[in-house]
DRENDO-1510 file (C-alpha; in Angstrom, 1 decimal, always signed):
<recs>
REC; n; res; u; v; w
REC; 1; MET; -0.1; +0.0; +0.0 .
REC; 2; ALA; +1.6; +3.1; -0.8 .
REC; 3; GLU; +1.9; +5.6; +1.7 .
REC; 4; THR; -0.7; +8.4; +2.7 .
REC; 5; ARG; +0.1; +11.5; +1.3 .
REC; 6; ILE; -2.4; +15.2; +2.0 .
REC; 7; HIS; -1.2; +18.3; +0.6 .
REC; 8; PRO; -0.3; +21.0; +3.9 .
REC; 9; SER; -3.0; +23.2; +2.6 .
REC; 10; ALA; -5.2; +21.0; +3.4 .
REC; 11; VAL; -7.9; +20.8; +6.6 .
REC; 12; ILE; -8.1; +17.7; +8.5 .
REC; 13; GLU; -9.7; +18.1; +11.5 .
REC; 14; GLU; -8.8; +16.1; +14.9 .
REC; 15; GLY; -11.1; +12.8; +14.7 .
REC; 16; ALA; -10.9; +12.3; +11.4 .
REC; 17; ARG; -9.7; +8.6; +10.5 .
REC; 18; ILE; -7.3; +8.4; +7.8 .
REC; 19; GLY; -7.0; +5.2; +6.1 .
REC; 20; GLN; -4.0; +3.5; +4.6 .
REC; 21; GLY; -2.4; +4.7; +1.1 .
REC; 22; VAL; -4.7; +8.4; +1.0 .
REC; 23; THR; -5.2; +10.5; -1.3 .
REC; 24; ILE; -5.6; +14.5; +0.6 .
REC; 25; GLY; -5.1; +17.0; -1.9 .
REC; 26; PRO; -4.8; +21.1; -2.2 .
REC; 27; PHE; -7.2; +23.2; -0.5 .
REC; 28; CYS; -9.5; +19.4; +1.4 .
REC; 29; VAL; -11.7; +19.9; +4.3 .
REC; 30; VAL; -12.2; +17.1; +5.9 .
REC; 31; GLY; -14.9; +17.0; +9.4 .
REC; 32; PRO; -13.6; +15.6; +12.9 .
REC; 33; GLN; -16.5; +12.6; +11.6 .
REC; 34; VAL; -15.5; +11.7; +8.2 .
REC; 35; GLN; -13.0; +8.1; +7.7 .
REC; 36; LEU; -11.9; +7.1; +4.5 .
REC; 37; GLY; -10.5; +4.1; +3.9 .
REC; 38; ASP; -7.6; +2.9; +1.9 .
REC; 39; GLY; -6.5; +4.2; -1.2 .
REC; 40; VAL; -9.4; +7.3; -1.3 .
REC; 41; GLU; -7.7; +9.9; -3.2 .
REC; 42; LEU; -9.5; +13.9; -2.3 .
REC; 43; LYS; -8.1; +15.9; -5.7 .
REC; 44; SER; -8.4; +19.3; -4.0 .
REC; 45; HIS; -11.4; +21.7; -2.9 .
REC; 46; VAL; -12.9; +18.6; -1.2 .
REC; 47; VAL; -15.3; +19.5; +1.2 .
REC; 48; ILE; -16.7; +16.3; +3.6 .
REC; 49; GLU; -17.3; +16.7; +7.0 .
REC; 50; GLY; -20.6; +15.3; +9.5 .
REC; 51; GLU; -21.0; +10.8; +9.9 .
REC; 52; THR; -19.3; +9.6; +7.2 .
REC; 53; SER; -17.6; +7.4; +5.8 .
REC; 54; ILE; -16.6; +6.9; +2.4 .
REC; 55; GLY; -14.5; +3.4; +1.1 .
REC; 56; GLU; -11.6; +2.0; -0.2 .
REC; 57; GLY; -10.5; +3.2; -4.1 .
REC; 58; SER; -13.2; +5.9; -4.1 .
REC; 59; ILE; -11.6; +9.5; -6.2 .
REC; 60; LEU; -13.6; +12.7; -5.2 .
REC; 61; PHE; -13.4; +15.0; -8.0 .
REC; 62; PRO; -13.0; +18.8; -7.4 .
REC; 63; PHE; -15.0; +20.8; -5.7 .
REC; 64; ALA; -17.7; +18.4; -4.2 .
REC; 65; SER; -19.5; +18.7; -0.9 .
REC; 66; ILE; -20.1; +15.6; +0.7 .
REC; 67; GLY; -22.2; +14.9; +4.0 .
REC; 68; GLN; -23.3; +18.4; +4.8 .
REC; 69; VAL; -26.5; +18.4; +6.7 .
REC; 70; PRO; -29.7; +17.0; +4.6 .
REC; 71; GLN; -31.8; +20.4; +2.1 .
REC; 72; ASP; -34.9; +19.3; +3.9 .
REC; 73; LEU; -36.5; +21.9; +6.7 .
REC; 74; LYS; -37.3; +19.0; +8.9 .
REC; 75; PHE; -34.0; +18.5; +10.2 .
REC; 76; LYS; -32.8; +20.0; +13.9 .
REC; 77; GLY; -29.3; +18.8; +14.0 .
REC; 78; GLU; -30.2; +14.7; +15.2 .
REC; 79; ARG; -27.4; +12.1; +14.1 .
REC; 80; ALA; -27.8; +11.5; +10.6 .
REC; 81; GLN; -24.9; +9.6; +8.8 .
REC; 82; LEU; -23.7; +8.8; +5.5 .
REC; 83; ILE; -22.2; +6.2; +3.8 .
REC; 84; ILE; -20.3; +5.6; +0.5 .
REC; 85; GLY; -18.5; +2.2; -0.9 .
REC; 86; ALA; -16.0; +1.1; -2.3 .
REC; 87; ARG; -14.4; +2.7; -5.8 .
REC; 88; ASN; -16.7; +5.0; -6.7 .
REC; 89; ARG; -16.0; +7.9; -8.6 .
REC; 90; ILE; -17.7; +11.3; -7.7 .
REC; 91; ARG; -16.8; +13.2; -10.3 .
REC; 92; GLU; -17.2; +17.4; -9.9 .
REC; 93; TYR; -19.4; +19.6; -7.7 .
REC; 94; VAL; -21.2; +16.8; -6.7 .
REC; 95; THR; -23.9; +16.4; -3.9 .
REC; 96; MET; -24.6; +13.8; -1.4 .
REC; 97; ASN; -26.7; +14.5; +2.1 .
REC; 98; PRO; -27.0; +12.4; +5.3 .
REC; 99; GLY; -30.2; +10.9; +6.5 .
REC; 100; THR; -32.6; +12.1; +8.4 .
REC; 101; GLU; -34.5; +11.3; +11.4 .
REC; 102; GLY; -37.8; +10.8; +9.5 .
REC; 103; GLY; -35.8; +8.2; +6.1 .
REC; 104; GLY; -33.8; +6.0; +9.2 .
REC; 105; GLY; -30.8; +8.6; +9.2 .
REC; 106; ILE; -28.6; +7.0; +7.0 .
REC; 107; THR; -28.5; +7.3; +3.2 .
REC; 108; ARG; -26.7; +4.1; +1.8 .
REC; 109; ILE; -24.8; +4.6; -1.5 .
REC; 110; GLY; -23.0; +1.0; -3.1 .
REC; 111; ASP; -20.5; -0.3; -4.9 .
REC; 112; ASP; -18.6; +0.4; -7.7 .
REC; 113; GLY; -20.2; +3.5; -8.9 .
REC; 114; LEU; -19.7; +7.3; -11.5 .
REC; 115; PHE; -21.0; +10.0; -10.4 .
REC; 116; MET; -20.3; +12.2; -13.0 .
REC; 117; ALA; -20.1; +16.1; -12.6 .
REC; 118; GLY; -23.3; +18.7; -11.0 .
REC; 119; CYS; -25.5; +15.4; -9.6 .
REC; 120; HIS; -27.4; +15.2; -6.3 .
REC; 121; VAL; -27.8; +12.5; -4.2 .
REC; 122; GLY; -30.6; +13.5; -1.3 .
REC; 123; HIS; -30.9; +12.4; +2.7 .
REC; 124; ASP; -32.2; +9.0; +2.4 .
REC; 125; CYS; -31.9; +7.7; -0.6 .
REC; 126; GLN; -30.2; +4.1; -0.7 .
REC; 127; LEU; -28.7; +3.2; -3.9 .
REC; 128; GLY; -27.6; -0.6; -4.2 .
REC; 129; ASP; -23.6; -1.4; -6.8 .
REC; 130; ARG; -22.9; -0.6; -10.1 .
REC; 131; VAL; -25.5; +3.5; -10.8 .
REC; 132; ILE; -24.5; +5.8; -12.6 .
REC; 133; LEU; -25.7; +9.1; -12.4 .
REC; 134; VAL; -24.6; +11.2; -15.3 .
REC; 135; ASN; -23.8; +14.8; -15.3 .
REC; 136; ASN; -26.9; +17.4; -12.8 .
REC; 137; ALA; -29.1; +14.3; -12.0 .
REC; 138; SER; -30.9; +15.1; -9.5 .
REC; 139; LEU; -32.9; +12.7; -6.7 .
REC; 140; ALA; -34.9; +13.6; -4.4 .
REC; 141; GLY; -35.1; +12.8; -0.8 .
REC; 142; HIS; -36.0; +8.5; +0.3 .
REC; 143; CYS; -34.8; +7.0; -3.0 .
REC; 144; HIS; -34.2; +3.6; -3.8 .
REC; 145; LEU; -32.3; +2.3; -7.1 .
REC; 146; GLU; -30.8; -1.0; -7.1 .
REC; 147; ASP; -27.9; -2.6; -8.8 .
REC; 148; ASP; -26.5; -1.0; -12.4 .
REC; 149; VAL; -29.3; +1.2; -12.3 .
REC; 150; ILE; -28.3; +4.4; -15.3 .
REC; 151; ILE; -30.7; +8.0; -15.1 .
REC; 152; GLY; -29.5; +10.5; -17.7 .
REC; 153; GLY; -28.1; +14.0; -17.6 .
REC; 154; LEU; -30.5; +16.5; -16.4 .
REC; 155; SER; -33.5; +14.2; -14.5 .
REC; 156; GLY; -34.9; +14.1; -12.1 .
REC; 157; VAL; -36.0; +11.7; -9.2 .
REC; 158; HIS; -39.1; +11.9; -7.2 .
REC; 159; GLN; -38.8; +11.8; -3.1 .
REC; 160; TRP; -40.4; +8.3; -2.0 .
REC; 161; VAL; -39.3; +6.7; -6.5 .
REC; 162; ARG; -37.8; +3.3; -6.6 .
REC; 163; ILE; -36.3; +2.1; -9.9 .
REC; 164; GLY; -35.3; -1.3; -9.7 .
REC; 165; ARG; -32.5; -2.8; -11.3 .
REC; 166; GLY; -31.0; -2.4; -14.6 .
REC; 167; ALA; -33.4; +0.4; -15.8 .
REC; 168; MET; -32.1; +2.8; -17.8 .
REC; 169; ILE; -33.7; +6.5; -17.5 .
REC; 170; GLY; -33.2; +8.6; -20.7 .
REC; 171; ALA; -31.2; +12.2; -20.1 .
REC; 172; VAL; -33.5; +15.3; -19.3 .
REC; 173; SER; -36.8; +13.0; -17.6 .
REC; 174; MET; -38.8; +13.6; -14.9 .
REC; 175; VAL; -39.3; +10.6; -12.7 .
REC; 176; THR; -42.8; +10.9; -10.7 .
REC; 177; ALA; -43.1; +7.2; -10.3 .
REC; 178; ASP; -41.8; +3.6; -9.1 .
REC; 179; VAL; -40.2; +2.1; -12.6 .
REC; 180; ILE; -39.8; -1.6; -13.1 .
REC; 181; PRO; -36.5; -3.8; -13.0 .
REC; 182; TYR; -34.9; -3.1; -16.6 .
REC; 183; GLY; -37.4; -0.3; -17.7 .
REC; 184; LEU; -36.4; +2.1; -20.0 .
REC; 185; VAL; -38.1; +5.5; -19.2 .
REC; 186; GLN; -38.1; +8.6; -21.2 .
REC; 187; GLY; -39.5; +11.4; -21.3 .
REC; 188; PRO; -40.1; +15.1; -20.1 .
REC; 189; ARG; -43.0; +13.4; -17.9 .
REC; 190; GLY; -41.5; +10.1; -17.9 .
REC; 191; HIS; -43.3; +6.9; -18.8 .
REC; 192; LEU; -41.9; +3.6; -19.6 .
REC; 193; ASP; -40.9; +2.7; -23.3 .
REC; 194; GLY; -40.1; -1.2; -23.3 .
REC; 195; LEU; -36.6; -2.5; -22.0 .
REC; 196; ASN; -33.2; -1.3; -21.1 .
REC; 197; LEU; -32.5; -3.4; -24.0 .
REC; 198; VAL; -28.7; -2.1; -23.8 .
REC; 199; GLY; -28.3; -3.1; -20.6 .
REC; 200; LEU; -29.8; -6.3; -20.5 .
REC; 201; LYS; -27.1; -7.6; -23.8 .
REC; 202; ARG; -24.3; -5.8; -21.2 .
REC; 203; ARG; -26.1; -8.4; -18.3 .
REC; 204; GLY; -25.2; -11.1; -21.3 .
REC; 205; ALA; -29.5; -11.5; -21.2 .
REC; 206; THR; -29.7; -14.2; -23.8 .
REC; 207; ARG; -32.9; -14.2; -26.6 .
REC; 208; ALA; -35.0; -16.2; -24.9 .
REC; 209; ASP; -35.0; -13.9; -21.2 .
REC; 210; ILE; -35.0; -10.7; -23.3 .
REC; 211; LEU; -38.4; -12.5; -24.9 .
REC; 212; ALA; -40.2; -13.2; -21.6 .
REC; 213; LEU; -39.7; -9.7; -20.2 .
REC; 214; ARG; -41.8; -8.5; -23.2 .
REC; 215; ASP; -44.1; -11.0; -22.7 .
REC; 216; LEU; -43.9; -9.4; -18.9 .
REC; 217; LEU; -43.7; -5.9; -20.0 .
REC; 218; LYS; -46.8; -6.3; -22.4 .
REC; 219; ALA; -48.4; -8.8; -19.7 .
REC; 220; LEU; -48.2; -5.9; -17.2 .
REC; 221; ALA; -49.6; -3.0; -19.7 .
REC; 222; GLY; -53.1; -4.5; -20.0 .
REC; 223; GLY; -54.0; -3.5; -16.6 .
REC; 224; SER; -53.0; -3.2; -12.7 .
REC; 225; PHE; -49.1; -3.9; -12.3 .
REC; 226; ARG; -49.9; -5.3; -9.4 .
REC; 227; ASP; -53.1; -7.6; -10.0 .
REC; 228; THR; -51.4; -8.6; -13.4 .
REC; 229; ALA; -48.1; -9.1; -11.0 .
REC; 230; ARG; -49.9; -11.0; -8.6 .
REC; 231; GLY; -51.6; -13.2; -10.9 .
REC; 232; ARG; -48.0; -14.2; -12.7 .
REC; 233; ALA; -46.6; -14.6; -9.2 .
REC; 234; GLU; -47.1; -18.5; -8.9 .
REC; 235; GLN; -45.9; -19.3; -12.1 .
REC; 236; ASP; -42.5; -20.7; -13.5 .
REC; 237; ALA; -40.4; -17.2; -14.3 .
REC; 238; THR; -37.6; -16.5; -15.2 .
REC; 239; PRO; -34.2; -15.1; -13.2 .
REC; 240; MET; -35.4; -11.7; -14.6 .
REC; 241; GLU; -38.4; -11.7; -15.0 .
REC; 242; ARG; -38.5; -12.6; -10.7 .
REC; 243; ASP; -36.5; -9.6; -10.7 .
REC; 244; ILE; -39.6; -7.9; -12.1 .
REC; 245; LEU; -42.6; -9.5; -10.0 .
REC; 246; ASP; -41.0; -9.1; -6.8 .
REC; 247; PHE; -40.8; -6.0; -7.3 .
REC; 248; ILE; -44.0; -5.2; -7.9 .
REC; 249; LEU; -44.7; -6.3; -4.8 .
REC; 250; GLY; -42.5; -5.0; -2.3 .
REC; 251; PRO; -43.6; -3.1; -0.1 .
REC; 252; SER; -44.2; +0.2; -1.8 .
REC; 253; ASP; -47.5; +2.4; -1.9 .
REC; 254; ARG; -46.5; +4.1; -5.7 .
REC; 255; SER; -47.4; +3.9; -8.5 .
REC; 256; PHE; -45.8; +2.7; -11.6 .
REC; 257; LEU; -44.5; +4.4; -14.5 .
REC; 258; THR; -46.9; +2.6; -17.4 .
REC; 259; PRO; -46.3; +3.2; -21.0 .
REC; 260; LYS; -48.1; +5.6; -22.9 .
REC; 261; SER; -51.3; +4.7; -24.8 .
</recs>
């Protein structure tokens, strides 16, 4: 492991825990409750505050602001955490907020994510692994994104929305309802526009998998998502079909984005 390097202009407050091989560049600020895992790199002018932990091998680029108090008027200074996994790339001007009492107190981000310039992760969000937020995408509070979700540039996700694994949100879309796994969403007021075929192929989905998902999506579009899912829950299903059925029948009372009529 390389030696830890801290630029003399950086401010590391007493109590901060710094792992091995960490690099902290010019004019960074690391608060007293921050924990940086081994090999974390802060390029320059990065500010990390609050009870924030960042996993090994993550890289934060200039002017990222991580762990500042939530943008929630109900926040009264209660204990709140931001837990960021390993090997994340957090680009310029990204903001990530900790949790609130009303949301469980923890914002959690998985491993191997890419958060491009100017994007925002709101309080109490729960993100899986390999999530990508493209430039200036924003997640409101309490959003849940499963593994391998991609949010296009300049898109927004409404508070409490769930987005299932492998789904893709196109650029300049507003997502106001839950998105099923492997779905593709497009439009200023986003609608479900079929399957994320590019993502499915990258995951190694076979032609048979894709045809089965298309059949399921066609069945869902014919009525209530929940009623249809309940009717098919006991039938044989591929693992990817099961991802969608389990997501629809999961613990949420929000509606779902549907295809345009």
